[in-house]
CHARMM-style PDB file with segment names, atoms N, HN, CA, C and O in Angstrom:
ATOM      1  N   MET     1     -15.596  20.186  41.894  1.00  0.00      PROA
ATOM      2  CA  MET     1     -16.233  19.229  41.171  1.00  0.00      PROA
ATOM      3  C   MET     1     -15.369  18.357  40.381  1.00  0.00      PROA
ATOM      4  O   MET     1     -14.203  18.712  40.207  1.00  0.00      PROA
ATOM      5  N   GLY     2     -15.821  17.182  39.846  1.00  0.00      PROA
ATOM      6  HN  GLY     2     -16.767  16.893  39.988  1.00  0.00      PROA
ATOM      7  CA  GLY     2     -15.085  16.163  39.312  1.00  0.00      PROA
ATOM      8  C   GLY     2     -14.534  16.577  37.896  1.00  0.00      PROA
ATOM      9  O   GLY     2     -14.980  17.573  37.327  1.00  0.00      PROA
ATOM     10  N   SER     3     -13.588  15.814  37.361  1.00  0.00      PROA
ATOM     11  HN  SER     3     -13.226  15.005  37.823  1.00  0.00      PROA
ATOM     12  CA  SER     3     -13.005  15.999  36.091  1.00  0.00      PROA
ATOM     13  C   SER     3     -14.064  15.907  34.859  1.00  0.00      PROA
ATOM     14  O   SER     3     -13.975  16.690  33.913  1.00  0.00      PROA
ATOM     15  N   GLY     4     -14.901  15.076  34.915  1.00  0.00      PROA
ATOM     16  HN  GLY     4     -14.974  14.440  35.683  1.00  0.00      PROA
ATOM     17  CA  GLY     4     -15.949  14.988  33.941  1.00  0.00      PROA
ATOM     18  C   GLY     4     -16.859  16.240  33.928  1.00  0.00      PROA
ATOM     19  O   GLY     4     -17.098  16.772  32.843  1.00  0.00      PROA
ATOM     20  N   ASP     5     -17.372  16.735  35.055  1.00  0.00      PROA
ATOM     21  HN  ASP     5     -17.178  16.304  35.936  1.00  0.00      PROA
ATOM     22  CA  ASP     5     -18.163  17.969  34.997  1.00  0.00      PROA
ATOM     23  C   ASP     5     -17.348  19.039  34.560  1.00  0.00      PROA
ATOM     24  O   ASP     5     -17.764  19.763  33.655  1.00  0.00      PROA
ATOM     25  N   ALA     6     -16.147  19.257  35.123  1.00  0.00      PROA
ATOM     26  HN  ALA     6     -15.809  18.670  35.858  1.00  0.00      PROA
ATOM     27  CA  ALA     6     -15.311  20.309  34.535  1.00  0.00      PROA
ATOM     28  C   ALA     6     -14.940  20.309  33.156  1.00  0.00      PROA
ATOM     29  O   ALA     6     -14.899  21.387  32.562  1.00  0.00      PROA
ATOM     30  N   ALA     7     -14.681  19.307  32.605  1.00  0.00      PROA
ATOM     31  HN  ALA     7     -14.715  18.432  33.087  1.00  0.00      PROA
ATOM     32  CA  ALA     7     -14.461  19.092  31.203  1.00  0.00      PROA
ATOM     33  C   ALA     7     -15.577  19.418  30.397  1.00  0.00      PROA
ATOM     34  O   ALA     7     -15.414  20.029  29.341  1.00  0.00      PROA
ATOM     35  N   ARG     8     -16.763  19.048  30.816  1.00  0.00      PROA
ATOM     36  HN  ARG     8     -16.896  18.551  31.674  1.00  0.00      PROA
ATOM     37  CA  ARG     8     -18.038  19.345  30.074  1.00  0.00      PROA
ATOM     38  C   ARG     8     -18.278  20.700  30.051  1.00  0.00      PROA
ATOM     39  O   ARG     8     -18.801  21.196  29.052  1.00  0.00      PROA
ATOM     40  N   LEU     9     -17.909  21.523  31.212  1.00  0.00      PROA
ATOM     41  HN  LEU     9     -17.485  21.120  32.023  1.00  0.00      PROA
ATOM     42  CA  LEU     9     -18.169  23.005  31.397  1.00  0.00      PROA
ATOM     43  C   LEU     9     -17.140  23.607  30.403  1.00  0.00      PROA
ATOM     44  O   LEU     9     -17.421  24.662  29.835  1.00  0.00      PROA
ATOM     45  N   LEU    10     -16.058  23.030  30.188  1.00  0.00      PROA
ATOM     46  HN  LEU    10     -15.830  22.173  30.649  1.00  0.00      PROA
ATOM     47  CA  LEU    10     -15.061  23.692  29.223  1.00  0.00      PROA
ATOM     48  C   LEU    10     -15.270  23.339  27.900  1.00  0.00      PROA
ATOM     49  O   LEU    10     -14.731  24.047  27.049  1.00  0.00      PROA
ATOM     50  N   GLY    11     -16.011  22.292  27.510  1.00  0.00      PROA
ATOM     51  HN  GLY    11     -16.448  21.717  28.201  1.00  0.00      PROA
ATOM     52  CA  GLY    11     -16.337  21.767  26.111  1.00  0.00      PROA
ATOM     53  C   GLY    11     -15.228  21.037  25.551  1.00  0.00      PROA
ATOM     54  O   GLY    11     -14.894  21.143  24.371  1.00  0.00      PROA
ATOM     55  N   VAL    12     -14.609  20.233  26.466  1.00  0.00      PROA
ATOM     56  HN  VAL    12     -14.880  20.146  27.424  1.00  0.00      PROA
ATOM     57  CA  VAL    12     -13.572  19.236  26.040  1.00  0.00      PROA
ATOM     58  C   VAL    12     -13.997  17.820  26.654  1.00  0.00      PROA
ATOM     59  O   VAL    12     -14.919  17.644  27.450  1.00  0.00      PROA
ATOM     60  N   HSD    13     -13.222  16.935  26.176  1.00  0.00      PROA
ATOM     61  HN  HSD    13     -12.472  17.078  25.530  1.00  0.00      PROA
ATOM     62  CA  HSD    13     -13.500  15.588  26.689  1.00  0.00      PROA
ATOM     63  C   HSD    13     -12.719  15.305  27.916  1.00  0.00      PROA
ATOM     64  O   HSD    13     -11.585  15.780  27.981  1.00  0.00      PROA
ATOM     65  N   ARG    14     -13.166  14.611  28.876  1.00  0.00      PROA
ATOM     66  HN  ARG    14     -14.087  14.226  28.823  1.00  0.00      PROA
ATOM     67  CA  ARG    14     -12.549  14.407  30.161  1.00  0.00      PROA
ATOM     68  C   ARG    14     -11.211  13.882  29.980  1.00  0.00      PROA
ATOM     69  O   ARG    14     -10.414  14.243  30.845  1.00  0.00      PROA
ATOM     70  N   THR    15     -10.721  13.047  28.985  1.00  0.00      PROA
ATOM     71  HN  THR    15     -11.368  12.753  28.282  1.00  0.00      PROA
ATOM     72  CA  THR    15      -9.384  12.670  28.805  1.00  0.00      PROA
ATOM     73  C   THR    15      -8.467  13.836  28.538  1.00  0.00      PROA
ATOM     74  O   THR    15      -7.293  13.827  28.906  1.00  0.00      PROA
ATOM     75  N   THR    16      -9.071  14.931  27.834  1.00  0.00      PROA
ATOM     76  HN  THR    16     -10.025  14.938  27.534  1.00  0.00      PROA
ATOM     77  CA  THR    16      -8.271  15.992  27.377  1.00  0.00      PROA
ATOM     78  C   THR    16      -7.791  16.727  28.624  1.00  0.00      PROA
ATOM     79  O   THR    16      -6.602  16.977  28.824  1.00  0.00      PROA
ATOM     80  N   LEU    17      -8.789  17.061  29.457  1.00  0.00      PROA
ATOM     81  HN  LEU    17      -9.754  16.858  29.295  1.00  0.00      PROA
ATOM     82  CA  LEU    17      -8.450  17.523  30.888  1.00  0.00      PROA
ATOM     83  C   LEU    17      -7.489  16.839  31.547  1.00  0.00      PROA
ATOM     84  O   LEU    17      -6.483  17.433  31.935  1.00  0.00      PROA
ATOM     85  N   LEU    18      -7.654  15.584  31.751  1.00  0.00      PROA
ATOM     86  HN  LEU    18      -8.471  15.101  31.436  1.00  0.00      PROA
ATOM     87  CA  LEU    18      -6.629  14.664  32.428  1.00  0.00      PROA
ATOM     88  C   LEU    18      -5.400  14.791  31.831  1.00  0.00      PROA
ATOM     89  O   LEU    18      -4.430  14.737  32.587  1.00  0.00      PROA
ATOM     90  N   ARG    19      -5.166  14.978  30.433  1.00  0.00      PROA
ATOM     91  HN  ARG    19      -5.954  15.022  29.819  1.00  0.00      PROA
ATOM     92  CA  ARG    19      -3.928  14.931  29.787  1.00  0.00      PROA
ATOM     93  C   ARG    19      -3.230  16.365  30.159  1.00  0.00      PROA
ATOM     94  O   ARG    19      -2.014  16.434  30.336  1.00  0.00      PROA
ATOM     95  N   TRP    20      -3.987  17.367  30.252  1.00  0.00      PROA
ATOM     96  HN  TRP    20      -4.975  17.310  30.108  1.00  0.00      PROA
ATOM     97  CA  TRP    20      -3.648  18.770  30.496  1.00  0.00      PROA
ATOM     98  C   TRP    20      -2.872  18.672  31.966  1.00  0.00      PROA
ATOM     99  O   TRP    20      -1.775  19.161  32.236  1.00  0.00      PROA
ATOM    100  N   TRP    21      -3.765  17.889  32.860  1.00  0.00      PROA
ATOM    101  HN  TRP    21      -4.656  17.491  32.640  1.00  0.00      PROA
ATOM    102  CA  TRP    21      -3.175  17.752  34.303  1.00  0.00      PROA
ATOM    103  C   TRP    21      -1.874  16.954  34.169  1.00  0.00      PROA
ATOM    104  O   TRP    21      -0.824  17.412  34.619  1.00  0.00      PROA
ATOM    105  N   GLN    22      -1.928  15.859  33.603  1.00  0.00      PROA
ATOM    106  HN  GLN    22      -2.781  15.487  33.237  1.00  0.00      PROA
ATOM    107  CA  GLN    22      -0.543  15.130  33.369  1.00  0.00      PROA
ATOM    108  C   GLN    22       0.421  15.849  32.710  1.00  0.00      PROA
ATOM    109  O   GLN    22       1.580  15.611  33.048  1.00  0.00      PROA
ATOM    110  N   ASP    23       0.244  16.643  31.882  1.00  0.00      PROA
ATOM    111  HN  ASP    23      -0.697  16.837  31.607  1.00  0.00      PROA
ATOM    112  CA  ASP    23       1.333  17.402  31.180  1.00  0.00      PROA
ATOM    113  C   ASP    23       1.647  18.669  31.857  1.00  0.00      PROA
ATOM    114  O   ASP    23       2.432  19.441  31.306  1.00  0.00      PROA
ATOM    115  N   GLY    24       1.079  18.993  33.079  1.00  0.00      PROA
ATOM    116  HN  GLY    24       0.442  18.366  33.526  1.00  0.00      PROA
ATOM    117  CA  GLY    24       1.469  20.034  34.007  1.00  0.00      PROA
ATOM    118  C   GLY    24       0.708  21.375  33.501  1.00  0.00      PROA
ATOM    119  O   GLY    24       0.959  22.398  34.137  1.00  0.00      PROA
ATOM    120  N   LYS    25      -0.038  21.447  32.608  1.00  0.00      PROA
ATOM    121  HN  LYS    25      -0.242  20.615  32.092  1.00  0.00      PROA
ATOM    122  CA  LYS    25      -0.908  22.628  32.178  1.00  0.00      PROA
ATOM    123  C   LYS    25      -1.823  23.104  33.137  1.00  0.00      PROA
ATOM    124  O   LYS    25      -2.030  24.309  33.279  1.00  0.00      PROA
ATOM    125  N   VAL    26      -2.380  22.240  33.801  1.00  0.00      PROA
ATOM    126  HN  VAL    26      -2.212  21.261  33.686  1.00  0.00      PROA
ATOM    127  CA  VAL    26      -3.272  22.621  34.928  1.00  0.00      PROA
ATOM    128  C   VAL    26      -3.034  21.823  36.124  1.00  0.00      PROA
ATOM    129  O   VAL    26      -2.401  20.769  36.065  1.00  0.00      PROA
ATOM    130  N   THR    27      -3.533  22.301  37.246  1.00  0.00      PROA
ATOM    131  HN  THR    27      -4.047  23.157  37.294  1.00  0.00      PROA
ATOM    132  CA  THR    27      -3.489  21.674  38.533  1.00  0.00      PROA
ATOM    133  C   THR    27      -4.796  21.672  39.241  1.00  0.00      PROA
ATOM    134  O   THR    27      -5.397  22.728  39.440  1.00  0.00      PROA
ATOM    135  N   PRO    28      -5.229  20.581  39.607  1.00  0.00      PROA
ATOM    136  CA  PRO    28      -6.576  20.636  40.407  1.00  0.00      PROA
ATOM    137  C   PRO    28      -6.443  21.355  41.681  1.00  0.00      PROA
ATOM    138  O   PRO    28      -5.338  21.544  42.190  1.00  0.00      PROA
ATOM    139  N   LEU    29      -7.642  21.798  42.259  1.00  0.00      PROA
ATOM    140  HN  LEU    29      -8.540  21.644  41.846  1.00  0.00      PROA
ATOM    141  CA  LEU    29      -7.707  22.442  43.540  1.00  0.00      PROA
ATOM    142  C   LEU    29      -7.204  21.399  44.663  1.00  0.00      PROA
ATOM    143  O   LEU    29      -6.523  21.836  45.591  1.00  0.00      PROA
ATOM    144  N   TYR    30      -7.503  20.125  44.602  1.00  0.00      PROA
ATOM    145  HN  TYR    30      -8.056  19.770  43.848  1.00  0.00      PROA
ATOM    146  CA  TYR    30      -7.022  19.042  45.387  1.00  0.00      PROA
ATOM    147  C   TYR    30      -7.198  17.639  44.725  1.00  0.00      PROA
ATOM    148  O   TYR    30      -7.911  17.543  43.727  1.00  0.00      PROA
ATOM    149  N   THR    31      -6.627  16.649  45.203  1.00  0.00      PROA
ATOM    150  HN  THR    31      -6.048  16.726  46.014  1.00  0.00      PROA
ATOM    151  CA  THR    31      -6.707  15.317  44.724  1.00  0.00      PROA
ATOM    152  C   THR    31      -7.168  14.545  46.026  1.00  0.00      PROA
ATOM    153  O   THR    31      -6.570  14.661  47.096  1.00  0.00      PROA
ATOM    154  N   THR    32      -8.257  13.766  45.847  1.00  0.00      PROA
ATOM    155  HN  THR    32      -8.742  13.672  44.978  1.00  0.00      PROA
ATOM    156  CA  THR    32      -8.780  12.777  46.727  1.00  0.00      PROA
ATOM    157  C   THR    32      -7.762  11.841  47.150  1.00  0.00      PROA
ATOM    158  O   THR    32      -6.772  11.679  46.438  1.00  0.00      PROA
ATOM    159  N   PRO    33      -7.909  11.180  48.284  1.00  0.00      PROA
ATOM    160  CA  PRO    33      -6.948   9.989  48.721  1.00  0.00      PROA
ATOM    161  C   PRO    33      -7.043   8.904  47.719  1.00  0.00      PROA
ATOM    162  O   PRO    33      -6.070   8.151  47.671  1.00  0.00      PROA
ATOM    163  N   GLY    34      -8.076   8.667  46.871  1.00  0.00      PROA
ATOM    164  HN  GLY    34      -8.866   9.279  46.910  1.00  0.00      PROA
ATOM    165  CA  GLY    34      -8.068   7.806  45.813  1.00  0.00      PROA
ATOM    166  C   GLY    34      -7.501   8.226  44.480  1.00  0.00      PROA
ATOM    167  O   GLY    34      -7.415   7.433  43.542  1.00  0.00      PROA
ATOM    168  N   GLY    35      -7.125   9.456  44.410  1.00  0.00      PROA
ATOM    169  HN  GLY    35      -7.195  10.100  45.172  1.00  0.00      PROA
ATOM    170  CA  GLY    35      -6.446   9.906  43.193  1.00  0.00      PROA
ATOM    171  C   GLY    35      -7.335  10.758  42.222  1.00  0.00      PROA
ATOM    172  O   GLY    35      -6.856  11.088  41.138  1.00  0.00      PROA
ATOM    173  N   GLN    36      -8.461  11.085  42.524  1.00  0.00      PROA
ATOM    174  HN  GLN    36      -8.851  10.817  43.405  1.00  0.00      PROA
ATOM    175  CA  GLN    36      -9.322  11.735  41.779  1.00  0.00      PROA
ATOM    176  C   GLN    36      -9.218  13.232  41.890  1.00  0.00      PROA
ATOM    177  O   GLN    36      -9.262  13.711  43.023  1.00  0.00      PROA
ATOM    178  N   ALA    37      -9.090  14.005  40.883  1.00  0.00      PROA
ATOM    179  HN  ALA    37      -9.055  13.616  39.963  1.00  0.00      PROA
ATOM    180  CA  ALA    37      -8.876  15.396  40.886  1.00  0.00      PROA
ATOM    181  C   ALA    37     -10.219  16.136  41.106  1.00  0.00      PROA
ATOM    182  O   ALA    37     -11.232  15.727  40.538  1.00  0.00      PROA
ATOM    183  N   ARG    38     -10.245  17.164  41.878  1.00  0.00      PROA
ATOM    184  HN  ARG    38      -9.422  17.497  42.339  1.00  0.00      PROA
ATOM    185  CA  ARG    38     -11.252  18.124  42.159  1.00  0.00      PROA
ATOM    186  C   ARG    38     -10.959  19.549  41.715  1.00  0.00      PROA
ATOM    187  O   ARG    38      -9.952  20.172  42.052  1.00  0.00      PROA
ATOM    188  N   TRP    39     -11.933  20.011  40.924  1.00  0.00      PROA
ATOM    189  HN  TRP    39     -12.751  19.505  40.650  1.00  0.00      PROA
ATOM    190  CA  TRP    39     -11.509  21.354  40.208  1.00  0.00      PROA
ATOM    191  C   TRP    39     -12.513  22.533  40.780  1.00  0.00      PROA
ATOM    192  O   TRP    39     -13.653  22.308  41.188  1.00  0.00      PROA
ATOM    193  N   LEU    40     -11.933  23.733  40.739  1.00  0.00      PROA
ATOM    194  HN  LEU    40     -11.007  23.916  40.408  1.00  0.00      PROA
ATOM    195  CA  LEU    40     -12.780  24.949  40.884  1.00  0.00      PROA
ATOM    196  C   LEU    40     -12.739  25.619  39.578  1.00  0.00      PROA
ATOM    197  O   LEU    40     -11.671  25.979  39.083  1.00  0.00      PROA
ATOM    198  N   MET    41     -13.824  25.788  39.034  1.00  0.00      PROA
ATOM    199  HN  MET    41     -14.692  25.496  39.436  1.00  0.00      PROA
ATOM    200  CA  MET    41     -13.912  26.269  37.663  1.00  0.00      PROA
ATOM    201  C   MET    41     -13.228  27.599  37.363  1.00  0.00      PROA
ATOM    202  O   MET    41     -12.617  27.839  36.321  1.00  0.00      PROA
ATOM    203  N   SER    42     -13.412  28.528  38.495  1.00  0.00      PROA
ATOM    204  HN  SER    42     -13.908  28.332  39.342  1.00  0.00      PROA
ATOM    205  CA  SER    42     -12.834  29.835  38.289  1.00  0.00      PROA
ATOM    206  C   SER    42     -11.233  29.675  38.275  1.00  0.00      PROA
ATOM    207  O   SER    42     -10.555  30.425  37.573  1.00  0.00      PROA
ATOM    208  N   ASP    43     -10.654  28.681  39.065  1.00  0.00      PROA
ATOM    209  HN  ASP    43     -11.204  28.072  39.635  1.00  0.00      PROA
ATOM    210  CA  ASP    43      -9.306  28.504  39.030  1.00  0.00      PROA
ATOM    211  C   ASP    43      -8.738  27.998  37.804  1.00  0.00      PROA
ATOM    212  O   ASP    43      -7.747  28.473  37.249  1.00  0.00      PROA
ATOM    213  N   LEU    44      -9.522  26.853  37.348  1.00  0.00      PROA
ATOM    214  HN  LEU    44     -10.327  26.467  37.799  1.00  0.00      PROA
ATOM    215  CA  LEU    44      -9.180  26.177  36.111  1.00  0.00      PROA
ATOM    216  C   LEU    44      -9.155  27.056  34.963  1.00  0.00      PROA
ATOM    217  O   LEU    44      -8.265  27.012  34.113  1.00  0.00      PROA
ATOM    218  N   ARG    45     -10.199  27.907  34.938  1.00  0.00      PROA
ATOM    219  HN  ARG    45     -10.922  27.943  35.628  1.00  0.00      PROA
ATOM    220  CA  ARG    45     -10.086  28.887  33.713  1.00  0.00      PROA
ATOM    221  C   ARG    45      -9.080  29.943  33.767  1.00  0.00      PROA
ATOM    222  O   ARG    45      -8.549  30.365  32.740  1.00  0.00      PROA
ATOM    223  N   ARG    46      -8.790  30.405  34.985  1.00  0.00      PROA
ATOM    224  HN  ARG    46      -9.222  30.062  35.820  1.00  0.00      PROA
ATOM    225  CA  ARG    46      -7.602  31.138  35.189  1.00  0.00      PROA
ATOM    226  C   ARG    46      -6.310  30.541  34.520  1.00  0.00      PROA
ATOM    227  O   ARG    46      -5.577  31.144  33.736  1.00  0.00      PROA
ATOM    228  N   GLN    47      -6.160  29.229  34.975  1.00  0.00      PROA
ATOM    229  HN  GLN    47      -6.756  28.740  35.612  1.00  0.00      PROA
ATOM    230  CA  GLN    47      -4.972  28.535  34.757  1.00  0.00      PROA
ATOM    231  C   GLN    47      -4.867  28.287  33.079  1.00  0.00      PROA
ATOM    232  O   GLN    47      -3.801  28.371  32.469  1.00  0.00      PROA
ATOM    233  N   LEU    48      -6.019  28.003  32.520  1.00  0.00      PROA
ATOM    234  HN  LEU    48      -6.885  27.935  33.016  1.00  0.00      PROA
ATOM    235  CA  LEU    48      -6.054  27.945  31.050  1.00  0.00      PROA
ATOM    236  C   LEU    48      -5.930  29.256  30.336  1.00  0.00      PROA
ATOM    237  O   LEU    48      -5.520  29.290  29.176  1.00  0.00      PROA
ATOM    238  N   GLY    49      -6.285  30.378  31.019  1.00  0.00      PROA
ATOM    239  HN  GLY    49      -6.618  30.350  31.962  1.00  0.00      PROA
ATOM    240  CA  GLY    49      -6.202  31.640  30.313  1.00  0.00      PROA
ATOM    241  C   GLY    49      -5.737  31.827  29.064  1.00  0.00      PROA
ATOM    242  O   GLY    49      -6.449  31.529  28.105  1.00  0.00      PROA
ATOM    243  N   GLY    50      -4.508  32.334  28.899  1.00  0.00      PROA
ATOM    244  HN  GLY    50      -3.930  32.577  29.678  1.00  0.00      PROA
ATOM    245  CA  GLY    50      -3.901  32.615  27.562  1.00  0.00      PROA
ATOM    246  C   GLY    50      -3.715  31.222  26.858  1.00  0.00      PROA
ATOM    247  O   GLY    50      -3.966  31.190  25.653  1.00  0.00      PROA
ATOM    248  N   HSD    51      -3.305  30.078  27.472  1.00  0.00      PROA
ATOM    249  HN  HSD    51      -3.100  30.104  28.451  1.00  0.00      PROA
ATOM    250  CA  HSD    51      -3.125  28.829  26.677  1.00  0.00      PROA
ATOM    251  C   HSD    51      -4.405  28.546  26.060  1.00  0.00      PROA
ATOM    252  O   HSD    51      -4.473  28.267  24.863  1.00  0.00      PROA
ATOM    253  N   TRP    52      -5.326  28.599  26.739  1.00  0.00      PROA
ATOM    254  HN  TRP    52      -5.270  28.826  27.711  1.00  0.00      PROA
ATOM    255  CA  TRP    52      -6.921  28.230  26.080  1.00  0.00      PROA
ATOM    256  C   TRP    52      -7.093  29.137  24.907  1.00  0.00      PROA
ATOM    257  O   TRP    52      -7.443  28.616  23.848  1.00  0.00      PROA
ATOM    258  N   ALA    53      -6.903  30.357  24.954  1.00  0.00      PROA
ATOM    259  HN  ALA    53      -6.619  30.779  25.815  1.00  0.00      PROA
ATOM    260  CA  ALA    53      -7.255  31.112  23.923  1.00  0.00      PROA
ATOM    261  C   ALA    53      -6.319  30.798  22.681  1.00  0.00      PROA
ATOM    262  O   ALA    53      -6.829  30.678  21.567  1.00  0.00      PROA
ATOM    263  N   ARG    54      -4.875  30.656  22.876  1.00  0.00      PROA
ATOM    264  HN  ARG    54      -4.460  30.753  23.780  1.00  0.00      PROA
ATOM    265  CA  ARG    54      -3.969  30.368  21.858  1.00  0.00      PROA
ATOM    266  C   ARG    54      -4.355  29.128  21.153  1.00  0.00      PROA
ATOM    267  O   ARG    54      -4.332  29.079  19.923  1.00  0.00      PROA
ATOM    268  N   GLN    55      -4.737  28.046  21.942  1.00  0.00      PROA
ATOM    269  HN  GLN    55      -4.756  28.085  22.941  1.00  0.00      PROA
ATOM    270  CA  GLN    55      -5.051  26.772  21.610  1.00  0.00      PROA
ATOM    271  C   GLN    55      -6.295  26.788  20.553  1.00  0.00      PROA
ATOM    272  O   GLN    55      -6.301  26.087  19.542  1.00  0.00      PROA
ATOM    273  N   ARG    56      -7.278  27.620  20.893  1.00  0.00      PROA
ATOM    274  HN  ARG    56      -7.273  28.190  21.714  1.00  0.00      PROA
ATOM    275  CA  ARG    56      -8.379  27.591  20.161  1.00  0.00      PROA
ATOM    276  C   ARG    56      -8.079  28.491  18.799  1.00  0.00      PROA
ATOM    277  O   ARG    56      -8.627  28.141  17.754  1.00  0.00      PROA
ATOM    278  N   ASP    57      -7.349  29.463  18.808  1.00  0.00      PROA
ATOM    279  HN  ASP    57      -6.904  29.747  19.657  1.00  0.00      PROA
ATOM    280  CA  ASP    57      -6.969  30.214  17.634  1.00  0.00      PROA
ATOM    281  C   ASP    57      -6.190  29.440  16.724  1.00  0.00      PROA
ATOM    282  O   ASP    57      -6.292  29.645  15.515  1.00  0.00      PROA
ATOM    283  N   GLU    58      -5.348  28.486  17.226  1.00  0.00      PROA
ATOM    284  HN  GLU    58      -5.265  28.320  18.208  1.00  0.00      PROA
ATOM    285  CA  GLU    58      -4.578  27.742  16.257  1.00  0.00      PROA
ATOM    286  C   GLU    58      -5.157  26.581  15.462  1.00  0.00      PROA
ATOM    287  O   GLU    58      -4.584  26.077  14.496  1.00  0.00      PROA
ATOM    288  N   GLN    59      -6.316  26.202  15.932  1.00  0.00      PROA
ATOM    289  HN  GLN    59      -6.782  26.612  16.716  1.00  0.00      PROA
ATOM    290  CA  GLN    59      -7.059  25.340  15.219  1.00  0.00      PROA
ATOM    291  C   GLN    59      -7.561  25.776  13.905  1.00  0.00      PROA
ATOM    292  O   GLN    59      -8.060  26.894  13.774  1.00  0.00      PROA
ATOM    293  N   PRO    60      -7.447  24.897  12.867  1.00  0.00      PROA
ATOM    294  CA  PRO    60      -8.050  25.340  11.469  1.00  0.00      PROA
ATOM    295  C   PRO    60      -9.702  25.472  11.512  1.00  0.00      PROA
ATOM    296  OT1 PRO    60     -10.321  25.808  10.502  1.00  0.00      PROA
TER     297      PRO     60
END
């Protein structure tokens, strides 16, 4: 699935997901020849696992 759909399912903005990718926090399942990320939600949730929980807990 594309970045917009994946971000929507995570409840974050598309640019947030793309920033996480740029920062090395997540890696897409594959990247198209045009440079677009494709995500598998189960893999994305696994990658975010502890980080996702910590990040949400730290917000006021």
